[in-house]
C-alpha positions as CSV (number, residue, x, y, z in Angstrom):
1,G,205.2,67.8,-113.8
2,Y,201.7,66.0,-111.9
3,F,200.1,68.9,-111.3
4,T,198.0,70.7,-114.6
5,D,196.4,73.9,-116.0
6,A,193.1,72.2,-114.6
7,N,194.0,70.8,-110.7
8,R,196.8,74.0,-110.1
9,V,198.5,73.5,-107.0
10,N,197.5,76.7,-104.9
11,C,199.2,75.7,-101.3
12,A,201.4,74.2,-99.6
13,A,202.0,73.5,-96.3
14,P,205.6,70.5,-94.8
15,F,205.0,69.0,-91.7
16,R,206.9,66.2,-89.7
17,N,209.8,68.7,-89.8
18,G,209.4,68.5,-93.4
19,R,209.5,64.9,-94.4
20,R,205.6,65.6,-95.9
21,I,204.2,68.3,-97.7
22,V,200.6,68.9,-98.0
23,Y,199.2,70.9,-101.4
24,G,196.1,72.1,-102.0
25,T,194.8,72.3,-105.4
26,N,191.8,73.4,-107.9
27,N,190.0,69.7,-107.1
28,G,191.0,68.5,-103.6
29,V,193.9,68.1,-100.9
30,Y,197.3,66.5,-102.2
31,L,199.6,64.7,-99.7
32,S,203.4,63.6,-100.7
33,D,206.0,61.1,-98.5
34,L,209.9,63.1,-99.3
35,H,210.9,59.3,-98.5
36,E,209.3,58.3,-101.1
37,P,210.6,60.8,-104.2
38,N,209.6,58.3,-106.3
39,R,206.6,57.6,-105.6
40,L,203.6,60.5,-107.1
41,P,201.7,63.2,-104.8
42,I,198.5,60.6,-103.4
43,K,194.6,62.6,-103.0
44,V,193.6,62.5,-99.3
45,L,190.4,64.7,-99.5
46,A,188.2,66.1,-102.4
47,L,187.4,69.0,-102.0
48,D,187.0,72.1,-105.0
49,D,189.2,75.4,-105.6
50,V,191.5,74.2,-102.3
51,T,193.4,78.4,-102.3
52,Q,195.1,77.9,-98.5
53,V,196.2,75.6,-95.9
54,D,197.9,74.4,-92.2
55,I,198.6,72.0,-90.4
56,L,198.8,72.5,-86.3
57,E,200.2,69.7,-85.8
58,D,200.0,69.7,-82.2
59,S,196.6,69.8,-82.9
60,Q,196.8,67.6,-85.5
61,L,194.4,69.9,-86.8
62,L,193.9,71.0,-91.4
63,I,193.0,73.8,-91.7
64,V,191.5,73.9,-95.5
65,L,190.3,76.5,-96.7
66,A,188.2,75.2,-100.2
67,E,185.5,77.8,-101.6
68,R,185.8,80.9,-99.4
69,S,184.4,78.4,-96.4
70,V,187.7,77.4,-93.4
71,I,187.3,73.7,-92.9
72,T,189.5,71.9,-89.8
73,F,190.5,68.4,-90.2
74,P,191.6,65.5,-87.9
75,L,195.3,63.8,-89.6
76,D,194.1,60.8,-89.2
77,V,191.5,61.5,-91.7
78,L,193.4,61.9,-94.6
79,N,192.1,58.7,-96.8
80,P,194.6,58.1,-100.3
81,M,192.7,54.9,-100.2
82,D,189.0,57.1,-99.8
83,P,189.3,61.2,-100.1
84,T,186.2,61.7,-99.4
85,S,185.7,58.7,-96.6
86,G,187.3,62.2,-94.1
87,L,184.6,64.8,-95.4
88,K,182.9,63.1,-93.2
89,R,185.1,65.1,-90.1
90,G,185.5,68.4,-91.3
91,K,184.2,70.9,-89.3
92,R,183.6,74.0,-90.9
93,I,184.6,77.2,-88.5
94,A,184.0,80.3,-91.3
95,A,183.0,80.8,-94.7
96,H,182.5,83.9,-97.1
97,T,186.3,83.9,-96.0
98,S,189.0,86.1,-97.2
99,F,191.9,83.7,-96.0
100,F,193.2,82.8,-92.8
101,K,196.6,82.9,-90.3
102,T,198.4,80.5,-88.2
103,G,200.9,81.8,-85.4
104,I,201.5,81.5,-81.8
105,C,200.1,85.7,-79.9
106,M,199.7,86.1,-76.5
107,N,201.8,82.6,-75.8
108,R,198.9,81.7,-77.7
109,V,198.7,79.3,-80.9
110,I,195.6,81.1,-82.7
111,V,193.7,80.6,-86.0
112,C,192.5,84.4,-87.9
113,V,190.5,84.1,-90.3
114,V,190.3,87.0,-92.5
115,K,187.4,88.3,-94.4
116,T,187.6,91.5,-96.5
117,S,186.0,93.4,-98.7
118,A,186.9,97.3,-100.5
119,L,184.9,98.8,-97.2
120,S,185.0,96.8,-94.4
121,T,187.8,94.0,-92.6
122,T,185.7,91.1,-90.0
123,V,188.7,89.2,-87.7
124,K,187.9,86.3,-85.8
125,T,190.8,85.3,-83.7
126,F,190.6,81.7,-82.7
127,E,192.5,79.7,-80.2
128,P,192.9,75.3,-81.5
129,I,190.7,73.3,-77.9
130,E,193.4,70.7,-76.8
131,Q,193.3,66.5,-76.7
132,S,192.2,66.3,-73.3
133,A,188.8,67.9,-73.4
134,L,188.3,66.6,-76.4
135,N,188.9,63.3,-75.1
136,K,186.9,63.7,-72.0
137,S,183.2,64.7,-73.6
138,K,182.0,62.7,-76.5
139,P,180.1,64.3,-79.5
140,T,176.5,65.2,-79.7
141,F,174.0,63.4,-82.0
142,K,173.8,67.0,-83.7
143,K,177.5,67.1,-83.1
144,L,177.5,63.8,-84.7
145,L,176.1,65.0,-88.1
146,Q,177.6,68.4,-88.4
147,G,181.0,66.4,-87.9
148,G,181.5,65.6,-84.5
149,N,183.1,67.4,-81.9
150,D,183.9,71.3,-82.7
151,T,188.5,71.8,-83.2
152,L,188.6,75.7,-82.3
153,K,186.4,77.2,-80.5
154,L,186.6,82.2,-80.9
155,F,189.3,84.0,-79.4
156,K,188.9,87.5,-80.1
157,E,186.6,89.3,-83.0
158,F,187.5,92.2,-84.0
159,Y,185.8,95.3,-86.9
160,I,187.9,97.5,-89.0
161,P,186.1,99.9,-91.6
162,V,188.5,99.2,-94.1
163,E,190.1,96.8,-96.2
164,S,192.7,94.3,-95.7
165,H,195.8,93.4,-97.7
166,S,198.0,90.9,-95.0
167,L,198.1,90.5,-91.7
168,S,201.2,89.0,-89.1
169,I,200.5,87.3,-85.2
170,L,203.5,89.6,-83.9
171,R,203.5,87.7,-80.4
172,S,202.2,90.0,-78.2
173,R,200.0,92.1,-81.2
174,L,198.4,91.7,-84.7
175,C,200.1,93.8,-87.7
176,I,197.1,93.7,-89.8
177,G,197.9,95.9,-94.1
178,V,195.5,97.6,-94.3
179,S,195.0,100.6,-97.4
180,R,196.2,103.1,-95.9
181,G,199.8,100.8,-94.6
182,F,200.2,98.2,-91.3
183,Q,198.3,99.4,-87.8
184,I,198.9,97.2,-84.7
185,L,196.5,96.1,-82.9
186,D,196.0,95.2,-79.8
187,L,194.5,91.9,-78.2
188,E,193.7,92.4,-75.0
189,S,192.1,96.1,-75.9
190,L,190.6,95.5,-79.9
191,E,192.6,99.3,-80.2
192,T,194.9,99.7,-83.2
193,Q,197.9,102.3,-83.9
194,P,200.0,102.3,-87.0
195,L,203.9,101.0,-87.6
196,V,204.6,103.8,-89.1
197,D,205.4,107.9,-87.0
198,P,202.5,109.7,-89.1
199,S,205.4,112.3,-86.9
200,D,208.4,111.5,-89.3
201,P,209.0,113.8,-92.4
202,S,211.0,110.7,-94.3
203,L,208.1,108.5,-94.3
204,E,205.3,110.4,-95.7
205,F,205.5,108.9,-99.2
206,I,203.7,106.0,-97.1
207,D,200.7,108.5,-96.5
208,K,200.3,110.0,-99.8
209,K,200.9,106.7,-102.0
210,D,197.7,106.0,-103.7
211,N,196.2,102.3,-103.7
212,L,198.7,101.3,-101.3
213,R,199.3,98.1,-100.9
214,P,201.1,96.5,-97.5
215,L,202.2,92.9,-98.5
216,A,204.7,92.1,-95.3
217,I,206.3,92.7,-91.9
218,F,210.5,90.7,-91.5
219,R,212.7,91.7,-88.9
220,V,216.1,92.9,-90.2
221,D,217.7,92.1,-86.2
222,T,216.9,95.0,-84.6
223,E,215.4,97.2,-87.7
224,I,211.5,96.0,-88.9
225,L,211.3,95.9,-93.0
226,L,208.0,96.7,-95.1
227,C,207.4,95.6,-97.8
228,Y,204.6,97.0,-100.6
229,D,203.4,96.2,-103.0
230,E,206.5,98.6,-105.5
231,W,208.8,99.1,-102.4
232,A,210.2,98.2,-98.2
233,V,212.0,100.7,-96.2
234,F,212.3,99.9,-93.7
235,V,211.7,100.9,-90.2
236,D,212.9,101.3,-86.2
237,R,210.6,100.2,-83.6
238,R,209.2,103.2,-82.6
239,G,207.7,103.5,-86.5
240,F,211.4,106.0,-87.7
241,R,212.3,105.1,-90.3
242,A,215.7,103.7,-90.7
243,R,219.3,103.2,-92.6
244,G,218.6,106.6,-93.6
245,D,216.9,107.2,-97.4
246,W,217.8,103.3,-98.1
247,Q,214.4,102.0,-100.3
248,A,214.0,98.8,-102.3
249,N,212.8,99.4,-106.0
250,W,210.3,96.5,-107.4
251,E,211.5,94.9,-110.6
252,G,208.0,93.7,-110.8
253,H,204.8,93.6,-108.9
254,P,205.0,90.9,-106.6
255,T,202.2,89.1,-105.6
256,A,203.8,88.2,-102.6
257,F,206.8,89.4,-100.9
258,A,209.4,89.8,-104.4
259,I,207.6,87.3,-106.5
260,E,206.1,87.8,-109.2
261,P,205.0,86.1,-111.3
262,S,207.2,85.9,-114.7
263,F,210.3,85.9,-111.9
264,I,211.9,86.3,-108.6
265,E,214.3,89.4,-107.3
266,I,216.6,88.4,-103.9
267,W,217.7,91.5,-102.6
268,D,220.7,92.0,-100.9
269,I,219.5,93.8,-97.3
270,V,222.6,94.8,-96.7
271,T,223.4,97.0,-99.9
272,C,220.4,98.0,-101.3
273,S,221.2,96.4,-104.3
274,V,219.7,92.9,-106.3
275,R,221.4,90.1,-105.7
276,Q,219.9,87.6,-107.7
277,V,217.1,86.8,-110.7
278,I,215.2,83.2,-110.3
279,P,213.1,84.1,-113.9
280,G,210.1,81.7,-113.8
281,D,207.3,81.0,-115.7
282,N,203.2,81.7,-114.0
283,L,205.4,81.3,-110.4
284,R,203.0,81.7,-107.5
285,C,204.1,81.8,-103.9
286,L,202.5,77.9,-102.0
287,F,204.8,79.0,-99.0
288,A,207.2,80.5,-97.3
289,E,206.9,80.5,-93.7
290,S,206.6,78.9,-90.2
291,S,204.2,78.0,-88.4
292,P,203.0,76.8,-85.8
293,T,203.2,72.9,-86.0
294,G,205.1,72.2,-82.6
295,S,206.5,73.9,-80.1
296,A,210.0,74.8,-81.6
297,H,208.4,77.3,-83.4
298,L,208.2,80.3,-80.8
299,Q,208.7,83.7,-83.0
300,N,208.0,87.2,-83.4
301,I,207.6,88.3,-87.1
302,P,209.6,86.2,-89.5
303,S,213.1,86.7,-89.9
304,I,215.3,86.5,-93.0
305,P,218.1,85.1,-93.9
306,N,221.9,86.6,-94.4
307,A,222.4,85.2,-97.5
308,P,221.6,84.6,-101.2
309,F,219.2,81.4,-102.6
310,G,220.0,78.9,-104.6
311,R,221.5,79.5,-108.6
312,T,219.4,76.1,-110.0
313,V,216.0,75.3,-108.6
314,S,215.4,72.0,-108.3
315,E,212.3,69.8,-108.3
316,L,210.8,68.0,-104.5
317,G,213.2,64.8,-104.1
318,S,214.8,65.0,-101.6
319,H,214.3,63.1,-98.1
320,S,212.8,66.6,-96.3
321,M,212.4,70.3,-97.3
322,G,215.6,71.5,-94.5
323,E,215.0,75.2,-92.8
324,R,214.2,77.8,-94.5
325,A,213.0,76.9,-97.6
326,I,210.0,78.3,-100.2
327,L,207.6,76.5,-101.6
328,L,207.0,77.3,-105.0
329,G,204.3,76.6,-108.0
330,F,206.9,76.7,-111.3
331,D,204.2,76.2,-114.4
332,D,203.2,72.3,-113.5
333,R,205.5,71.9,-111.6
334,V,206.0,72.2,-107.4
335,I,209.6,73.3,-106.5
336,S,211.2,74.6,-102.9
337,L,214.4,77.4,-102.9
338,K,217.1,77.3,-100.0
339,P,219.1,80.3,-98.6
340,V,222.9,79.4,-99.7
341,T,225.9,80.4,-98.1
342,L,228.2,81.3,-101.2
343,A,231.8,80.1,-100.4
344,L,234.9,83.3,-99.9
345,P,237.6,83.2,-103.0
346,G,240.4,81.9,-101.4
347,P,243.8,82.7,-101.8
348,P,244.9,83.1,-105.8
349,Q,246.9,79.5,-107.4
350,P,249.7,79.5,-108.6
351,T,249.8,80.2,-112.2
352,G,252.8,77.8,-113.1
353,G,254.6,74.9,-112.6
354,S,253.2,71.6,-110.4
355,S,250.2,71.6,-109.1
356,R,251.2,69.1,-105.7
357,P,251.6,71.0,-102.7
358,S,255.5,72.3,-101.6
359,G,257.0,70.0,-99.8
360,D,256.8,71.6,-96.1
361,A,253.2,71.3,-96.2
362,Q,251.5,69.0,-94.5
363,Q,250.2,65.8,-95.5
């Protein structure tokens, strides 16, 4: 593969309807055009230790987490001829960052920058500055030295006295995965409350679990699937347990939702059984859910497709990623995983005689 152990790919973000992909690696940001499948990814930004990338297409912004600093770049600075030239246009938003998340909340695009430790979490929520406002204001000499005009402005900032493991952006609130479970935060009042109702005795085992690590939440019809590092359960919108004693117990120790470094578990959320296991080496999730790259991506909680995934996993080589694709790091390669609809078995075929249709069949 193109990416090696010395230059491991850590993250990815598709844009332009999946026709282009940016990759974050140990030594920079790379660009790949799926319209040119035989062309190798090209280095466009020389940065060390890139662990997250995302693109806000409406704002024409690339957001990068490199060496624990969040930096924004205009998309037009991605220059394959000189990967260092675009660094002058970068704008440092935050330092000492654990991770960031983009999404749409309260009808606005937001970027949540999370700084967490074993004892506390600080979340700064930004929103992009409109391009019209940027075009009207001329940068001062000081701003030119710092990389030009500001690209994001602070919207809200809050503090939680506990370590955080994940963050999901909902329609009007945030869901933060902390050591005591999922917490819902109201961005208007900045008040928090547990997602799981503490009065439900069937969910007491969640509160009693030590070193709990909430990974992600997903909407499945009218219910919510809560995924932790050991198991997953359903709750309704009030926080009470749904589907009786339904519980998915992971076979491995996932680093992302149902992805363990040596295999991927595909679960049937109706029968609570493993539908498929995809083995691999050094598997890691690079991209798995839609980000607000355009107005068509207005969503609440990411939904789970009611279909299994392709049994064979191929390297990227088509002209577009397609919908619901998951990008994975697979040893030294990047692969895409897509849900497929399995055809139902047809009527049994006759075992003897001619295979030609009968005389009264339509020709």
